[in-house]
C-alpha positions in Angstrom: 25.9 15.5 -16.2 27.1 15.1 -13.2 26.6 13.2 -10.2 27.1 13.4 -6.2 25.9 12.0 -2.7 22.9 13.7 -2.8 22.0 15.1 -6.2 21.8 13.1 -10.1 21.8 15.4 -13.1 21.2 14.7 -16.4 21.7 17.1 -19.3 21.0 16.2 -22.7 21.2 19.1 -25.1 19.1 22.3 -23.5 17.3 19.4 -21.4 18.7 19.2 -17.8 17.2 17.1 -15.2 17.7 16.9 -11.6 17.3 13.6 -9.2 17.2 13.9 -5.3 17.2 10.2 -4.4 17.6 10.9 -0.7 14.4 12.5 -0.6 11.8 10.3 -2.4 13.9 9.9 -5.5 12.0 13.0 -7.1 12.6 14.7 -9.8 14.0 18.4 -8.1 14.6 20.1 -11.3 13.7 19.8 -15.0 15.0 23.0 -16.9 14.7 23.4 -20.7 17.0 25.9 -21.9 17.5 27.5 -18.7 13.4 28.0 -17.8 12.6 25.5 -15.2 9.3 23.8 -15.5 8.6 22.2 -11.9 7.9 24.4 -9.1 10.6 24.4 -6.4 10.5 23.1 -2.5 10.9 19.7 -0.8 6.9 19.0 -1.1 7.3 19.6 -4.8 9.3 18.7 -8.0 7.8 15.5 -9.5 7.6 12.3 -7.0 6.7 8.8 -7.8 3.3 7.3 -5.9 4.2 4.1 -4.7 3.0 1.7 -3.3 -0.5 3.4 -3.7 -1.4 6.5 -5.6 -3.6 9.4 -4.1 -6.1 8.6 -1.1 -6.1 4.9 0.4 -9.6 5.5 2.3 -8.8 6.0 6.0 -5.8 4.0 5.6 -7.4 1.0 5.2 -7.2 -2.1 2.7 -7.5 -5.7 2.2 -5.6 -8.7 1.0 -7.9 -11.3 0.9 -9.5 -11.8 4.2 -6.3 -9.6 6.1 -7.0 -6.0 6.7 -3.8 -4.0 7.2 -4.0 -0.3 8.2 -1.5 2.5 7.2 -0.3 5.7 9.0 -3.3 8.3 8.4 -0.6 11.0 6.8 -3.5 13.2 5.5 -6.1 12.6 8.2 -8.8 10.8 7.8 -6.5 8.9 4.7 -3.3 7.7 3.9 -1.8 9.5 0.6 0.7 9.0 -2.2 2.5 6.3 -0.9 6.0 5.3 0.9 8.6 6.0 -1.8 8.4 9.8 -1.9 9.5 9.9 2.5 12.1 6.9 1.3 16.2 7.3 0.6 16.5 5.5 -3.0 19.8 3.5 -4.0 21.4 4.3 -7.0 21.4 1.5 -10.1 23.3 2.9 -13.0 26.9 3.4 -13.9 28.8 6.6 -15.3 28.1 5.5 -19.0 24.3 5.6 -17.8 24.5 9.2 -16.7 26.4 10.2 -19.6 23.8 8.7 -22.1 21.1 10.2 -20.3 19.6 7.5 -17.9 19.7 6.4 -14.2 17.8 4.0 -12.6 17.0 4.2 -8.4 15.6 1.3 -6.0 14.4 0.5 -2.3 13.0 -2.0 -0.5 9.8 -1.6 0.5 9.1 -1.9 4.4 6.9 -0.8 7.3 4.4 0.4 7.1 3.9 -1.3 4.0 3.5 -4.7 4.8 4.7 -6.6 2.0 8.2 -7.3 1.3 9.2 -6.1 -2.4 11.5 -3.9 -4.1 10.5 -0.9 -6.1 12.6 0.6 -8.9 12.2 3.9 -10.7 14.1 4.7 -14.1 14.7 8.1 -16.1 15.7 8.6 -19.8 16.1 11.9 -20.7 16.7 12.7 -24.7 16.7 16.6 -25.9 13.1 17.2 -26.0 11.9 14.0 -23.8 12.0 12.1 -20.5 10.7 8.8 -20.2 9.9 7.7 -16.6 9.5 4.0 -15.2 8.5 2.3 -12.1 8.2 -1.6 -11.3 6.9 -3.2 -8.2 8.3 -6.9 -8.0 7.5 -8.7 -4.4 9.5 -11.0 -2.5 6.8 -13.4 -2.0 3.6 -13.0 -1.0 1.3 -11.2 -3.4 0.0 -7.9 -2.9 -2.3 -4.9 -4.4 -0.4 -2.0 -5.3 0.2 1.4 -7.5 2.3 2.9 -8.9 2.5 6.5 -10.7 3.8 10.4 -10.8 2.6 13.6 -9.1 4.8 16.4 -10.9 3.8 19.9 -10.1 3.8 21.8 -13.5 4.6 25.4 -12.8 1.5 27.7 -13.6 3.0 30.8 -14.8 6.7 30.7 -16.6 6.9 34.8 -16.9 4.4 35.0 -19.8 0.4 33.8 -19.5 -0.4 31.0 -17.7 -0.7 27.3 -18.7 -3.3 26.0 -20.4 -4.5 22.3 -20.1 -6.1 20.1 -22.7 -7.3 16.6 -22.3 -10.3 15.0 -23.4 -10.9 12.3 -20.9 -14.1 9.5 -21.4 -15.2 10.2 -17.9 -14.6 11.8 -14.3 -14.7 9.8 -11.4 -17.6 11.3 -9.4 -15.7 12.8 -6.0 -17.2 12.6 -2.5 -17.4 14.9 0.5 -14.6 12.6 1.3 -12.6 13.5 -1.3 -12.7 9.6 -2.5 -14.0 8.3 -5.5 -17.7 7.5 -4.7 -17.9 4.3 -7.6 -19.9 6.7 -10.1 -18.5 7.7 -13.6 -19.9 11.4 -14.4 -19.2 12.9 -17.6 -16.3 15.7 -17.3 -17.0 18.9 -15.4 -15.4 22.2 -15.9 -12.2 22.7 -13.4 -10.8 23.5 -10.8 -10.1 20.1 -10.5 -8.2 17.7 -7.9 -10.1 14.7 -9.9 -9.3 11.3 -11.4 -10.3 11.3 -15.2 -10.5 7.7 -17.3 -8.9 7.8 -20.7 -9.3 4.0 -22.2 -7.3 4.5 -24.4 -3.8 5.8 -22.6 -3.5 9.0 -20.8 -2.6 12.0 -23.1 -2.5 15.5 -21.2 -1.4 18.4 -23.0 0.0 22.1 -20.9 0.8 25.1 -23.1 2.4 28.0 -21.8 1.4 30.6 -24.8 4.8 31.6 -26.8 6.9 29.4 -25.0 6.6 25.4 -24.3 4.0 22.7 -25.0 4.6 19.8 -22.9 2.5 16.7 -23.4 2.2 13.8 -20.4 1.3 10.9 -22.2 1.0 7.0 -20.2 -0.4 3.6 -21.4 -2.6 3.9 -18.2 -6.1 5.1 -18.4 -6.1 6.8 -15.2 -5.0 10.6 -14.6 -5.5 12.7 -11.7 -5.5 16.5 -12.3 -5.1 19.3 -9.3 -4.9 23.0 -10.2 -6.5 24.1 -7.4 -3.3 26.4 -6.5 -2.1 29.1 -8.1 1.2 28.0 -8.2 1.2 25.1 -10.2 -1.1 22.6 -12.3 -0.7 18.7 -11.9 -1.1 16.1 -13.9 -0.6 12.3 -12.5 -0.7 9.5 -14.9 -0.9 6.4 -12.5 -2.0 2.8 -12.0 -5.0 2.9 -10.8 -7.6 5.6 -9.0 -7.5 6.7 -5.9 -8.5 4.6 -3.2 -7.5 1.9 -5.8 -6.1 -0.6 -3.4 -9.5 -1.2 -2.5 -11.8 -0.7 -5.4 -9.3 -1.7 -8.3 -6.9 -3.9 -6.8 -4.0 -4.8 -8.9 -2.1 -7.4 -7.5 1.5 -8.1 -7.9 2.8 -11.5 -7.8 6.1 -13.5 -8.0 5.8 -13.5 -11.7 3.7 -10.6 -12.8 5.2 -7.2 -11.3 3.6 -4.1 -11.8 5.0 -1.9 -14.4 4.2 2.1 -15.0 5.4 4.3 -17.4 4.9 7.6 -18.7 6.7 10.2 -20.8 6.9 14.1 -21.2 7.7 15.4 -24.5 8.1 19.1 -25.0 8.6 22.0 -27.9 9.7 25.6 -27.8 6.8 27.5 -29.3 
């Protein structure tokens, strides 16, 4: 267990989690018994998607009659929120770290047009990681989303990871990479697609004879991205891509947005 100005490391049993609050409060490392499960690099690990997830079409969304425009960081769209590009402030004690817990926050600011606060929490055990995100407003109500974008290594030195899940539907993806609004029967991958799981996200990754890892959330939305050779992404989120426009969830002074996910693993 340790912390520094740049990183916070939580260690419980053979599990070791490293969080980098200065670079988007991303998980830079998750090691189980010395085996790294996350793809390494400044863009990878696992970053929070907040206050929106995936692509917001052409960087535009409305709150009532007011139109807002976000920077197009993945032209022609705005992608994955502002939290991953922000320095977060620690909000934990030494006793928290000793028990495998940590929390961080940042205050929403331009280019996001509304004032508020985002808090991210981590709780590590020997065989699980519980993640939390909360979005609060300082005044005006606004639509928002929250989720995580982990890059799990496809190969840990044996066979490639296998992915298993049973979605109720797949959001049809248009040529612009946005959902068309039509729900279709799930089709074989590779995917960069959003799926609906109305009973809650439940996705299993298996590295044969090595590890089995499940990603669960009470949310019904998950994006699976496995178009790269190096990694598989399983992204639980509070709404679908472009959801600020198609499925807005208002954050109000009495109703913050709260999002949770649990990763749990076993050795095979």
